[in-house]
C-alpha positions as CSV (number, residue, x, y, z in Angstrom):
1,X,85.5,173.2,20.4
2,X,87.2,176.3,21.8
3,X,88.3,174.3,24.9
4,X,89.5,171.5,22.8
5,X,91.6,173.9,20.6
6,X,93.0,175.6,23.7
7,X,94.0,172.2,25.1
8,X,95.7,171.2,21.9
9,X,97.6,174.5,21.8
10,X,98.7,174.0,25.4
11,X,100.0,170.5,24.6
12,X,101.8,171.7,21.4
13,X,103.3,174.6,23.3
14,X,104.6,172.4,26.1
15,X,106.0,169.9,23.5
16,X,107.8,172.6,21.6
17,X,109.2,174.6,24.5
18,X,109.9,171.9,27.1
19,X,113.5,171.7,28.2
20,X,115.5,168.7,27.0
21,X,115.6,166.0,29.6
22,X,118.7,163.9,30.6
23,X,118.0,160.3,29.7
24,X,115.9,161.3,26.7
25,X,117.4,164.0,24.5
26,X,120.9,163.8,26.1
27,X,122.8,161.8,28.6
28,X,125.9,161.9,30.8
29,X,129.1,160.3,29.4
30,X,130.0,157.0,30.9
31,X,133.3,158.6,32.1
32,X,134.2,162.3,32.2
33,X,136.5,162.9,29.2
34,X,139.2,165.6,30.0
35,X,139.0,168.7,27.8
36,X,141.9,170.6,26.3
37,X,141.0,174.0,28.0
38,X,139.0,173.9,31.2
39,X,138.3,177.6,30.8
40,X,136.3,176.9,27.7
41,X,133.2,174.8,26.9
42,X,134.4,172.1,24.5
43,X,132.1,170.5,21.9
44,X,133.4,167.4,20.1
45,X,131.7,165.9,17.1
46,X,132.3,162.1,17.1
47,X,131.8,161.1,13.5
48,X,132.7,158.6,10.7
49,X,133.3,159.6,7.1
50,X,131.4,156.5,6.0
51,X,128.2,157.5,7.9
52,X,125.5,159.0,5.6
53,X,123.9,160.8,8.6
54,X,127.2,162.5,9.4
55,X,127.4,163.6,5.7
56,X,123.8,165.0,5.8
57,X,124.5,166.8,9.1
58,X,127.7,168.5,7.9
59,X,126.1,171.6,6.3
60,X,123.9,172.3,9.3
61,X,126.9,171.7,11.6
62,X,129.0,174.2,9.7
63,X,126.2,176.8,10.0
64,X,125.8,176.1,13.7
65,X,129.6,176.5,14.3
66,X,129.3,180.1,13.1
67,X,126.9,180.9,15.9
68,X,129.0,179.6,18.8
69,X,130.1,182.2,21.3
70,X,133.7,182.8,22.2
71,X,133.7,180.7,25.3
72,X,132.9,177.5,23.2
73,X,135.5,175.6,21.3
74,X,134.9,172.9,18.7
75,X,136.8,169.9,17.5
76,X,136.1,166.7,15.5
77,X,137.1,163.2,16.5
78,X,136.7,160.1,14.4
79,X,134.5,157.4,15.9
80,X,136.3,154.1,16.3
81,X,133.9,151.5,17.8
82,X,135.1,148.7,15.6
83,X,138.1,147.8,13.3
84,X,136.5,148.4,9.9
85,X,136.1,152.1,10.8
86,X,139.8,152.4,11.2
87,X,140.7,153.5,7.6
88,X,138.5,156.6,7.8
89,X,139.9,157.4,11.3
90,X,143.4,157.1,9.9
91,X,142.4,159.3,7.0
92,X,141.2,162.0,9.4
93,X,144.4,162.1,11.4
94,X,146.7,161.8,8.4
95,X,145.0,164.8,6.7
96,X,145.4,166.7,10.0
97,X,149.1,165.9,10.3
98,X,149.6,166.8,6.6
99,X,147.8,170.1,7.2
100,X,145.1,169.5,4.6
101,X,142.1,168.9,6.9
102,X,140.3,172.1,6.0
103,X,140.9,171.5,2.3
104,X,139.9,167.8,2.1
105,X,137.4,167.2,5.0
106,X,134.3,168.0,3.0
107,X,135.8,166.5,-0.2
108,X,136.3,163.1,1.5
109,X,132.6,163.1,2.5
110,X,131.7,163.9,-1.1
111,X,134.0,161.3,-2.6
112,X,132.4,158.6,-0.4
113,X,128.7,159.6,-0.5
114,X,128.2,161.6,-3.7
115,X,130.8,160.2,-6.1
116,X,130.9,156.7,-4.6
117,X,134.6,156.7,-5.4
118,X,135.6,153.9,-3.0
119,X,134.4,152.1,0.1
120,X,135.1,153.5,3.5
121,X,137.0,150.4,4.6
122,X,139.4,150.5,1.6
123,X,142.6,151.9,3.1
124,X,144.7,151.6,-0.1
125,X,142.0,153.6,-2.0
126,X,141.9,156.4,0.6
127,X,145.7,156.6,0.5
128,X,145.5,157.0,-3.3
129,X,142.8,159.7,-2.8
130,X,144.7,161.7,-0.2
131,X,147.9,161.5,-2.4
132,X,146.0,162.8,-5.4
133,X,143.8,165.4,-3.8
134,X,146.5,166.7,-1.5
135,X,149.2,166.7,-4.2
136,X,151.6,164.6,-2.1
137,X,154.1,161.9,-2.8
138,X,152.5,158.6,-2.1
139,X,155.4,157.4,0.1
140,X,154.9,160.4,2.3
141,X,151.2,159.5,2.8
142,X,152.0,155.8,3.3
143,X,154.5,156.8,6.0
144,X,151.9,158.8,7.8
145,X,149.5,155.9,7.7
146,X,152.1,153.6,9.2
147,X,153.4,156.1,11.9
148,X,153.5,155.3,15.6
149,X,151.9,158.6,16.4
150,X,148.9,157.6,14.3
151,X,148.5,154.4,16.4
152,X,148.5,156.5,19.5
153,X,145.8,158.8,18.2
154,X,143.6,155.8,17.1
155,X,143.9,154.2,20.6
156,X,142.8,157.5,22.1
157,X,139.9,157.8,19.7
158,X,138.7,154.3,20.6
159,X,139.0,155.1,24.3
160,X,137.1,158.4,24.0
161,X,134.3,156.6,22.1
162,X,133.9,154.1,24.9
163,X,134.2,156.7,27.6
164,X,131.6,158.9,25.9
165,X,129.0,156.2,26.0
166,X,128.1,156.9,22.3
167,X,126.2,154.1,20.6
168,X,126.6,155.6,17.1
169,X,127.4,158.7,15.0
170,X,127.1,161.5,14.7
171,X,127.3,162.3,18.4
172,X,128.1,165.6,20.0
173,X,130.0,165.4,23.3
174,X,129.8,168.6,25.3
175,X,132.6,169.4,27.7
176,X,133.4,165.8,28.1
177,X,130.4,165.3,30.4
178,X,127.3,165.0,28.2
179,X,126.4,163.5,24.9
180,X,123.5,164.0,22.5
181,X,122.9,162.8,19.0
182,X,120.5,163.2,16.1
183,X,118.7,160.1,17.2
184,X,118.5,161.1,20.9
185,X,117.5,164.7,20.2
186,X,114.9,163.8,17.5
187,X,116.4,165.4,14.4
188,X,119.2,167.4,12.8
189,X,117.9,170.8,14.0
190,X,117.0,169.4,17.4
191,X,120.5,168.1,18.1
192,X,121.8,171.7,18.0
193,X,119.0,173.0,20.2
194,X,119.9,170.3,22.8
195,X,123.6,171.2,22.5
196,X,122.8,174.9,23.0
197,X,120.7,174.0,26.1
198,X,123.6,172.0,27.6
199,X,126.1,174.7,26.8
200,X,124.0,177.4,28.4
201,X,123.7,175.4,31.6
202,X,127.4,174.6,31.7
203,X,128.1,178.3,31.3
204,X,125.8,179.1,34.3
205,X,127.6,176.4,36.4
206,X,131.0,177.8,35.5
207,X,129.9,181.3,36.5
208,X,129.0,180.1,40.0
209,X,132.4,178.7,40.6
């Protein structure tokens, strides 16, 4: 019995403490995605406001962000693998351009998943919502939704999604070279453990150069 228990403890220990493996808990991106500052390690969350898993991850993500060291930067990017995700991608960039991302980011998640205020593919409804919640004139919001700069950002988001090799959201892309996700890592807590592992190894690689 003692030998059996010892064996089980060894198995459990190896399962808990084993390093994440590429091809399982994380993978390389299909293409290297350029980062904004090569001196920093950049983490990008690829997400969709309509995704319930992204909504559920948000509180843990915000807690994790508070633990990131100074050599790590973070940004969000809307996932755009197909046309019906475009209204929420537009909403993200419009809120950013209007300077209300910090105020309305979490509120938009709540409106979709808690209040069930409208569907994520309803562009007119999200224009109404940003107008009301942001305190803007509707024509100003409509102009942002129709701007050329927004089209450029949407094209870039679609290109990054393909280059990352993501198959769903939420996905974390680390330094434009690696991706992991809740599904790949095996859970909400695990995805941050995998991200930390990749960040630590990238830091070691940068120190050698």
